[in-house]
N, C-alpha and C positions, 0 to 999 in steps of 0.2 A: 605443210607443217606436220611434224611427227606428233603422236599422241603424248600428251603430258599427263602424268599420274595415271589414275584409273587402273592401278595394278591388279587389284582384286577382281574388278569387273572384267578385265582382259583375260585373266586366268580362268574365270568361269566360262567365258565365251569360247575360249580356245579349247577347253576341256571337252566341250560339246562336239568339236570337230574331230576329236580323236577316237570316239566310240562309234558303235554301229546302231545306236538307238535314234529314234525320232525325238526331237525336242521342240517344244513351243516356249520361246523365251519372251517374256514381257519386260520392256524397259520403259520406265516412267521418269519424269523429271520436268521441271518448269521450262517454259519457253526460253530458247537461246542458251541452254545449259550444255549443249554439245552432244545430244543423244544420237542424232543422225550422223554426225561426223565420226563418232566412235564406232557405230555399227558398220558404216561404209569402209572405214579403215581396217577394222579387224577382219571383216569378211570380204574384202575387196577382190580376192582371187576366187571366191566360191559363190558370189552372189549371182543367182540365175535370173532373179526377177525382183523389181522394186516398184512400188507404187505409193505415192503420197496423196492422201485425201485432199479434196478441194473444200475449203471452208464455205459453209452456207450454200453448197451446191445441191441441186436436186438429183434424183436417182438417175435420170437420163445422162446428165453431165458426168456423174461419178462413173457410170458404165462406159461412157465415151473415153474418159481418162484411162480406165483399165485397158480399153482396146488400143489406145495409142501406145501405152507401155508394152502391151503384148507384141505389137508390131516392132517396137524398138528393140526388145530383148530376144525375140524368136523370129527367125527367118523362115516363113512358111512358103509353100508353093504359091498360094494366093493370100493376100492380106486378110488379117482377121477383121471381122465386122462386129458391130456392137451386139453383144448377147442380150437376150430378152430379160434375163434375171441374173442375180448373183449365183444361183445354183448352176446355171449354164456357164457363167464366167469361170467358176472354180473347176468345172469339168474341162474346159479348154486349158486351164492352167495345169491341171493334172497331166493331160496328154502331152503338153509342151515340156514340162519338167521331166517326164519319163524319158524323153529323147535326149536329155542333157548328158554330156560326157563327163560332167563333174562327179567326183567321188562322193561328195556330200554337199549337194546344192543347198543354198540359202535363199529362202523367199522372205522378202522384207516388205511389210505393210506398215507404212509410216502415217502418223496422225490418224489412227484408227477411229477416234471419236468423230472425226469429220466425215469419214466414209460411211459410218454406221448411223445414218440419219434415221429418224423414226419411220416405221413402216416400210423401210427399204428392203428388209429381209436379209440384210448383210450378215448379222451376227448368227442367225439361224443357218445360213449357208456356210459360213466359216466353220461353225461347230460340226455340221454334217460333213464337210470336206475333211476336217481334221480326223474325226472319229472313223470315217469310212475309207479314207485313202491315205492322207499324209502321215497319220500315226503309225502306219505299217511300212513306211519307207525309211530309208537312211537319209533323213532330211532335217534341216533346221528352219523353223518358221519363226521369224522375229516380228512381234507386234509392238508398236511404239505409239506413245501419245503424250502430249504435254498436259492434258487435263487429267492429273493424277487421280483425282477422286472418281472420275468416270472410269478410268482404266481399272481401278481397284474394284469398283462395283460390278462392272459388266464383263470383265475379263478374269482378273485374278480371283475374285470371290464370286464368280458367276454361279447362278443357281440352275441354269438350263444345260444345254448340251456341252458347254465348256467347263462345267463344274469339275474342279480338281484336275484340269488338263494342263495347266501351266507347269512346265518343268522347273522354271526358275524365274524369280522376279528380281530385277536389278533397279534400284532407285538411284538415279544419277544425281549427285549433289553438286552445288557450285564448287569451284576450286577453293582449297584451303590457301592460306598465305604462302605456304611452301610451294604449292602448285602454281600459284599466281606469279611468284618470283621466277619459277622455271619457265612459265609461259612467256613472260616478258623477255627473259634472256634468250628464248628461242626466236624472238623478234629483234635480237641484238639491242634490247633496251635494258640498260643497267640503272637501277635506282637504289637509293638507300632504303633500309627497312622502314624508316620513318615515312619516307615518301610513298612507298608501296602501301603502307597502312592508310595514309591519307587518301590515296586513290581507291583503296578497298572500301573505305567508309562511305564513299559516294557511289561506287559502281558495283560493289560486291565481287564475288568470284565468278561472275558470269563470263565464260570464254568469249562470246560474241561481242560483249561490251569491251572487254579488255583488248580484243583484236583491233579496236579503233584507236588505241593509244599510240601516239606518235613519238618516235625517237627524237631526242634532243630537246624535249619540252619537259618542264617540271610537272609534278602532280597537279598543282593549281592551274597551270596553263592548259593541261589536257582536260581537266574538269571544266574549265571555262569554255573550251572549244566544243566539247561534246554536249554540254548541258545548257549553255547560255547563248551561244552564237546562233544567229538566224540559220535555220536548217541544220543545226547541230544534231548528231546522230540520236541523242537521247532526249531531245526536247519534247517529242511526242510519244515516246515509248510507253509511258504510264497509261495513256489513253488506249493503247492497243493491247497492253499486257493482260489485264484481267478479263476483258471480253473474249480474248483468244482461248482462255482456259476454262471459263465458267459460263454456263447459261444464266441469263438474268443476273449479270455481274454487279448490278447496282448495289445490292445488299452487301456483297463482298467488299466493294470499294468504301461503303459507309463505315464498315468495321475497321478497315485499314486506316481510314482517315481519323477515326476516333482514337485508335492506338497510337497514331503518329503524334497526337496532342499530348500524350503522357509517356515520355520515353521510358520511365521506370515500370510501366505496365498498368493494366486495369483488370479488375475482376469482372465476372460476368454481369453483375447488376450494373456496374458503372458503364459498361459497353452498351447495355440495353438502354440506359438512361440517355446516353449521348446520341445514339443512333435512332432512338424511338422505334426500334424494331420490336416485334412481338416475341415474347419468350416461348420456348417450346422446341419440338423436334426439328423444325425447319432452321431455327437459329443455331441449334447445336450442330446440324449438318454443315452449315456454312463455316462455322469455326473449325470443324474437322477437315473440311475441304481446304481451307487456308493453311492449316497445319500440315496436311498431307502433301501440299504443293510447296512447302518450305517458306511460306511468307510470314507465319507467326510461330511463336514457341510458347509452350506452357511451362509455368513455374509453380510447383506445389510448395506452399509455405511449410516450414518445419513444424511438425506437431500441431497443425491447424486443420480445420475442416476443408472439404472439397470446395465449398463456396468461396473460400479465400484464395483459390487458385488464380494466379496472375497470368494474363496473356500479354505478350510483348510482340511488337512489330520488329522482326529481325531480318527482314529483307532490306538490305542496305540502300538499294536504289530507290525503293518506295519511300523510305524514311527521309532520304535526302531530297527527293523530289517534292514531297509534301511540306518540308521545312523551308526550302530555299527557292524552289522553282515555280510555285504557284501562289495565288492569294496575295495578301498584303506584303509578304516578304519577297515577292517575285523580283528578281534582279535583271538589270539590263546586261547586254552582252559583254561589257568590259568591267562590270562591277565586282565580279567574283575575286579577282586578284586582290582587290582592296578588302573585301569582306572576309576572305580567308585568313587575314591577319588580325581580325577583331576579336574582342573578348566573347561576344555571343557565340561566334563560331567555335571558339575553343571550348566553351561550356558544352555546346552541342556535341562536340567530338568526344567529350568525356562520357556522355550517355551512349553514344554510338559505339565507343570503344568497349563498353560493358557487353554489348551484344556480340562483338567480335570475340571477346574472351569466352562467353558462353558457348559459342560455336567451336572454339578451339579448346574445350575443356579437357580433351584427351591429352593435349600437349602439356597442360598445367599438371595433370595427374602424373604424366611421365616425368616431368621435372621434379615433382614431389617424391617420385619413386614408388607410387602406389597403384600402378596399372593392374597389379594382381589382387588388390584389396577391393572388396565390395563397397561401393559408395552410393550416396544419393546427393544430387545437386539441388539445393533449395534456396529460397529467399526467406527473410524473416522481418516482420514488422511488429514492433511493440509500441502501443500507445500508453503513455504513462498512467499508472494506476497505483493502488495501495501496495501491491506486491513489489513493484519497482517504479519509483517515482519519476524516472527519466525516460522519455520516449527515444527510440532509436530504430534505424532501418539498416538491414544488411541485404545488399542486392544479390550477392551470391555467396553461399557457403557450401563446403563439401563435408558432408556427414559420413564419417568413415567407420567401418566395422572394427578397426583396430583401436577404437576408443580415443580418437582425435577428431576434432572439428576444425577445419580451416576456414577462417573468415577471409574472403578474398577482397582486397582493396585494389581497384583497377584505375590507374591514372595515366592519361595520355598527355604528357607534357613534352615540350621541345628541349628540355634540360633535365637534370636530376631533380627528383621530387623531394622537397624539404618538409619534414614533419615539424610543424610549429607546436608551441605549447598548447594552444587551443585545440589543434587537431589531435594532438596526443591524448587530450582529455576525452575527445569523442571516441577515440579507439578504445580507451579504457572502459568507457560506458558500454560500448558494444560487447567487449570481451566479458566484463563482469555481469552486464545485464543479461546476456545470453545464458550464462550459467545459472543465474538466479531465477530467471523467468521459466526456463525449461527444466530446472532442477537436475540438469545433466551432470553426471559424474565424469564425463569425458574432459580431456585436456582441450583447451581452446588455443589454437595457434593463429597468429595474424600473418597473412601471406600477401605480399605486394606483387603486382604485375604492372610494370611501367615501361616507357620507351627507353629510358636511360638509367634506371635504377633509383634507389633511395639514397639521398645524401647521408653520409655518415655523421651522426650527431648523437647526443645522449638519449634522445627520444627513440631513435631507431634501435639503439643498443638495448633499451629497456623493453621495447614492445614487439619488434619484428623478428619472427622466426625464419621467414623465407622471403628473399628479395630476388625476384626474377625479372629480367628484361624481356622485351618482345622478341628477342632472338630465339626464345624457346618455340615460337610459333613458326619459325622458318626451318626447323628440324624436320626431317622426313618421318 
């Protein structure tokens, strides 16, 4: 399959091939997001050596793995034998690469956190090899790992021999909806935008998950097969996902489960209360690791203190798994086709759709024509008080430097969304309340994002400035 999307990433990687400098490229991103595929495809004609670390392996086995790869990639007069240390291993690699006929050879070290076990000496040897040999060659060294926080700490922001040695960092994100549609079309699978979004709300934009989608089946049928059938591809993925990325992943999973219980998000104190974890630097580090790896997102409330920052679980698969695949809501293998038509699922879709809109905020800004305007994306919660006697919550607003605030109303319905008299009053409360409580002089516009648009009626004419359908998410 050809590479879908990743235009900026490919441009960066290919530019490194055209100069005569040495480059160390770090690529991070969560498990199954397509890092290895991208590297192999872009550098397939120039890769001189590749090694993938072994999870939970000792130093002996990692060095044996290196030796096997050396014998695979380099044909010597006599086979390579296991080196005594990583210093000796890199010395062998230098000699082998020096004999390569490639103009600019690429050395690819995959799942670096697994190779660099404690007291293995790997990171010290890698730094020594780069500083004393590789940095003086016309070479590209690609280091990659799913544990984003580890990669940032030990490679990108390293304090030892690799300090400031990374030429470029690429953080590979899940596919957008536009890229998801292109990926499915590449598999000759054609779905409506509505069906693709249904699929995305359960699987996210993870290429390896989407690769399991089968032609000729609806979104609901594919979700049923992948998530609920015996031996379905995603039935056990959650149990493998977090331990593969984080050491002592139990605390990470506790936080994810707490956030799954409140789709609109929790502040720090609420997470601490639900998880019973201790407050402090360790807790902060776990939140940072989850955010760096793309599982959670932070939302700073408009004109409120840092303690009111909301954390939301924005990994689609994790949210879907914890809502429908485990615990009291666990479904049998054929139940999903029935459940996907029920009101509780449709309500859940509404919350999950808000996360989708947050992730595609650049598409919303493009539709508004404000890509060149400085903006902040916030949430807002007002509990009724003397200043404004009605309580209201705004899940997403765009605060613009051109003196406009867009209140974003996000609705995932299978038909046009009709603004009723009661709902119209809620919109007025949000609009007028926001201006009163914040004392803002900015104009407040109400912006709708929905699957099929807002039904034309007197309430829409009175209240709605922008009416966008989800087609804006499928633009490049």
